[in-house]
C-alpha positions in Angstrom: -11.4 -34.5 -10.8 -12.4 -37.2 -8.3 -9.0 -36.9 -6.5 -9.3 -33.1 -6.4 -12.8 -33.3 -5.1 -12.0 -36.0 -2.4 -8.6 -34.8 -1.2 -6.9 -31.8 -2.7 -9.9 -29.5 -2.4 -10.1 -30.0 1.4 -6.3 -29.7 1.7 -6.3 -26.4 -0.1 -9.2 -25.2 2.0 -7.4 -26.0 5.2 -4.1 -24.4 4.3 -5.6 -21.3 2.6 -8.1 -20.6 5.4 -5.5 -21.1 8.1 -3.0 -18.7 6.4 -5.8 -16.2 5.7 -6.9 -16.1 9.3 -3.3 -15.5 10.4 -2.6 -12.7 7.8 -6.0 -11.0 8.4 -6.1 -11.3 12.2 -5.4 -7.6 12.8 -7.9 -6.3 10.2 -10.5 -8.8 11.5 -10.0 -7.5 15.1 -10.4 -3.9 13.9 -13.6 -4.7 12.0 -14.9 -6.5 15.1 -14.4 -3.4 17.3 -15.8 -1.1 14.6 -19.0 -3.2 14.3 -19.4 -3.6 18.1 -20.0 0.2 18.4 -21.9 0.6 15.1 -24.4 -2.1 15.9 -25.5 -0.3 19.1 -24.8 -3.2 21.5 -26.1 -5.9 19.2 -22.6 -7.5 18.9 -20.2 -7.8 16.0 -20.9 -11.4 15.0 -23.9 -13.2 13.5 -24.3 -16.9 14.2 -27.0 -19.1 12.7 -27.6 -22.7 12.0 -27.3 -23.7 8.3 -27.4 -27.1 6.5 -24.0 -28.2 5.2 -22.8 -31.2 3.3 -25.3 -34.0 3.3 -27.6 -31.8 5.3 -25.4 -31.8 8.4 -26.2 -28.7 10.5 -23.5 -26.3 11.5 -23.4 -22.7 12.9 -22.2 -20.2 10.3 -20.2 -17.2 11.4 -20.4 -13.8 9.8 -19.9 -10.2 10.7 -23.2 -8.7 11.9 -24.2 -5.7 9.7 -27.5 -4.8 11.4 -28.7 -3.6 14.8 -31.3 -5.4 16.9 -33.6 -2.3 17.0 -37.3 -3.1 17.5 -40.6 -1.2 17.2 -43.1 -0.4 20.0 -44.5 -3.9 19.9 -41.1 -5.6 20.3 -40.8 -6.7 16.6 -37.5 -6.2 14.8 -37.6 -3.3 12.4 -37.3 -4.0 8.6 -33.8 -4.9 7.4 -33.3 -1.7 5.5 -33.9 0.3 8.8 -31.5 -1.8 10.8 -28.7 -2.0 8.2 -26.1 0.6 9.4 -23.9 2.7 7.2 -20.9 0.7 8.5 -22.8 -2.5 7.9 -23.7 -1.5 4.4 -20.0 -0.9 3.6 -18.9 -4.1 5.2 -21.5 -6.0 3.2 -20.8 -4.2 -0.1 -17.1 -5.1 0.2 -18.0 -8.7 1.3 -15.9 -8.2 4.4 -18.9 -9.7 6.3 -18.1 -13.1 4.9 -14.5 -13.3 6.2 -15.3 -14.9 9.6 -16.5 -17.9 7.6 -12.8 -18.7 7.1 -13.1 -20.2 10.5 -16.0 -22.4 9.3 -13.7 -23.5 6.4 -10.8 -24.2 8.7 -13.1 -26.4 10.9 -14.4 -28.3 7.8 -18.0 -27.1 8.0 -17.5 -25.2 4.7 -15.2 -24.9 1.7 -13.8 -21.8 0.1 -15.8 -22.6 -3.1 -19.3 -24.2 -3.1 -23.0 -23.5 -3.0 -23.8 -20.8 -0.4 -25.3 -22.3 2.8 -28.9 -21.1 3.0 -31.6 -20.9 5.7 -32.9 -24.0 7.5 -36.5 -23.1 6.6 -35.7 -23.5 2.9 -35.0 -27.3 3.2 -38.6 -28.4 2.7 -39.0 -26.2 -0.3 -36.3 -27.7 -2.4 -37.1 -30.0 -5.3 -35.0 -33.3 -5.4 -32.7 -31.7 -8.0 -32.2 -28.5 -6.0 -31.4 -30.6 -2.9 -28.4 -31.9 -4.7 -26.6 -28.7 -3.8 -26.0 -30.4 -0.4 -23.8 -33.1 -1.9 -20.8 -31.0 -1.3 -19.6 -28.6 1.4 -21.2 -25.1 1.1 -18.8 -22.3 0.2 -17.9 -18.7 1.1 -18.4 -18.1 -2.6 -19.6 -20.2 -5.5 -20.5 -20.7 -9.1 -23.8 -18.9 -8.7 -22.1 -15.9 -7.1 -20.0 -15.6 -10.2 -23.1 -15.5 -12.4 -25.2 -12.9 -10.7 -24.8 -13.2 -7.0 -28.0 -11.7 -5.4 -29.2 -10.2 -8.7 -30.5 -13.5 -10.2 -33.6 -15.6 -9.4 -33.5 -18.4 -6.9 -34.3 -20.9 -9.7 -31.2 -19.8 -11.6 -29.0 -19.9 -8.5 -30.0 -23.5 -7.8 -29.4 -24.5 -11.4 -25.9 -23.1 -11.1 -25.3 -24.7 -7.8 -26.1 -28.2 -9.1 -24.0 -27.5 -12.2 -21.1 -26.9 -9.9 -21.7 -30.1 -8.0 -21.4 -32.0 -11.3 -18.3 -30.1 -12.5 -16.0 -29.6 -9.5 -12.5 -29.1 -10.7 -9.4 -27.1 -9.8 -9.9 -25.0 -12.9 -13.5 -24.3 -12.1 -12.6 -23.2 -8.6 -9.8 -20.9 -10.0 -12.5 -19.3 -12.2 -14.8 -18.8 -9.2 -12.0 -17.2 -7.1 -11.0 -14.8 -10.0 -14.6 -13.8 -10.8 -15.4 -13.3 -7.1 -12.4 -11.0 -6.6 -13.5 -8.9 -9.7 -17.1 -8.7 -8.4 -15.9 -7.7 -4.9 -13.7 -5.0 -6.4 -16.6 -3.6 -8.5 -19.1 -4.3 -5.6 -21.4 -5.9 -8.2 -24.6 -7.8 -7.6 -24.7 -7.2 -3.8 -28.5 -6.9 -3.4 -31.6 -8.0 -5.3 -33.8 -5.3 -6.8 -36.6 -5.8 -4.3 -34.8 -6.2 -0.9 -32.2 -4.4 1.2 -30.5 -7.8 1.9 -31.7 -10.9 0.0 -35.2 -11.7 -1.2 -36.5 -14.8 0.6 -37.0 -18.1 -1.2 -40.6 -19.2 -1.2 -40.3 -22.4 -3.3 -41.2 -20.7 -6.6 -39.0 -17.6 -7.2 
């Protein structure tokens, strides 16, 4: 397990992400153009700083699924109003996550690992929850296989830490297979109380 975690996992990430970017280059370009028009000038890509392994900051890359429309006071409209029909489809099929293959290729992320969350959550983590940063964050992970956005934050963090302590080739294979099945079924995309993902407040 230690050899897989320290060497083979990164090698697999590098080769798999590089091949995937080449194979998917044309579809990725098509989705980019599609979102450029659907997002009403807001652009096709979403970039944001996230904490990675050992808390190192990197800029995550995703397809943008919402417009930048604002109200009369200049404030962004609620997520559910800015999420376009195209964006909803891209998100429900998890196509919005594909640009993160570039983050994996660069070494910021892994194919499998705890999802990289918002910077403002860092002060809210307990010491045990902070352990999720002992490994590279992933495009998908153990928590996504056990509920994705339909489970509580507390449960997600418990699953993330379990993964940190049980990384293996077999575990990663299970994650990949389960993720594929969930994407096909479009399962557990949103929480029950939000159009996107309910914010973590340190308790939920």
